[in-house]
Each structure stands twice: as structure tokens, then as C-alpha cells.
N, C-alpha and C positions, 0 to 999 in steps of 0.2 A: 761455555767458556773453554776455549780452546789455551793452550799453554805454552808457551812457546821453549821451542828447545835450548835455546840459550840462558835462560832462564835455569833452565834443568841443569846443565853444565858448569852455572855459574854456582847452582845450591851443591853440586858433586864436587867440586872445586872446593868449596867453603868446607866440604867435612874430609874430603880429603886433609884439608891444610890444619883442621881444627884438631884431628886425630894423629895426623902424622909429625908436625913442625912446630907445634905451640909447646912452650916448654908446661911443664904442670904449675898449678896455683891456680890463683882467682880467674885471669882474664882464661884461660881454658875452659876453665865450670860455665862461664859467662858465653863461653863460643858454641859448646857443648850443646848448653840451654836455650840459646838461639837458634841453634840447627832444629833441636827437636820440636821447637815450636813452629818454624816451617814447614817439617814433615807433618807435624798434626796439623794445622792450618790446611795444608797442599791437601790432605788425608778425608779433614770434613769438608771443603770444596769437591772434592771428587763424590765424595757419596753424596752431598746436597745435587750434583747434578747428575745423578742417575734416574734414569724414568725408575716411575713407581712398576711395584709387581705388578706383571698381568695387564699393564698397560697398553693399548692398542698402537701409541707412537714409539716403543720401546723397538729398537733397533733389530731384534728379533722376528718381529711381526715385519720383513720386508719384503720386496719384489720377487726375492731369489727365492725363497719358497715359493711362491706363487708360479715361479718360472717353473720350477722343478715339479709341482703339479699338474700345471695345465702342459709344459713344452716337450716329458719326456718323451710318451709316445711315440707325436711325430717327428720329432728334431731326430731322435735314434732309432726307429719301428722295431725297439725293445717289448715285450707283454710287460713283461715283469720289471715294474719302477723303479723296487728297491737294485735290483741288479743293474738297471741304467744309468742310475743317479752312480752307484758304487764305480761302475765300470767306466761312463762316459764322461759324468761332468767331473766328478773326484778321482780319476785315475792316478793323477799325482802323488796323493792324499794316500791313497789304499797304497803306492806301490812304497810311497817310505815307512808306511805301518804295517808292512810284509816283511820289509828290510828290518826295522826295529827288533821285530819278531823273531825275525831268523838269526841276525846277530845274539838273541838273547838265550835262545835256547842253544847256537853254538858255542858259545859260552859257557853256559853250565855243563854241555856236554865235555867238554873241555876239559873243563877244571872237574868232573867225574873220572874220565878219563885217568888227568896226573895223579890225581888222587887212589886211583885202582891202581897205575903203576908202580904208587911207590909204598902200594902193601905187601 
């Protein structure tokens, strides 16, 4: 079951209207109850559409893993399959992760340096 993005936008607009523009009282409580019902129904539908745990039809068991396993050595020429996957197939993800780690380390060192200067 696909959810139309227009429905999502309509629900978000209804939520925004409910919480920001309706006066307090009975109508606001009914709108909040209606929005909570829609959110709960959407969650129930989403969970019921999920594949069973360990099912072979699950998206986790798709063609990408098979391609990684069978095509790593011929496509990259690397002997180490893990390094080839990280550096060739997933290079942009690895660069992003390294950037996040570098930024976190730099911010911790900067805050420790600022704290040391105050003392």
C-alpha cells in the first residue's frame, strides 16, 4: 500500500491547524482526537504492511547484497571484499561518516580547549 504524499501534507496541515489556529474547547479536543486517530491508523497500516521477520521476501534480502558478494572482486580488482565495498561501492557514505566523526572530534577538542583557557 502506497501512501500518497498529498495525504501526508494534508494531515500535517491539519495537525498544524489543530495545534496553532483553533481556539481551546470542545472543537480543539475533537480535532486533536481525530488527528491522533489518523496517526494511529497510519501506524497500524504501516506495521501490517511490513514483511515478517526473517522472511526471504523482505527488502533486506534483495539483489544488492548478491551483487556485492559476487561482483566485488571482478569489478574492483580488490582481494579484500570489505575494503572494496567500503571504498568503491559506498565511498560517499564513508566520506560522510568520516566528516561527521571529524566534526564531532573537532568540536569536543574545541570545547575542551575553551574550557582549559578559562581556567
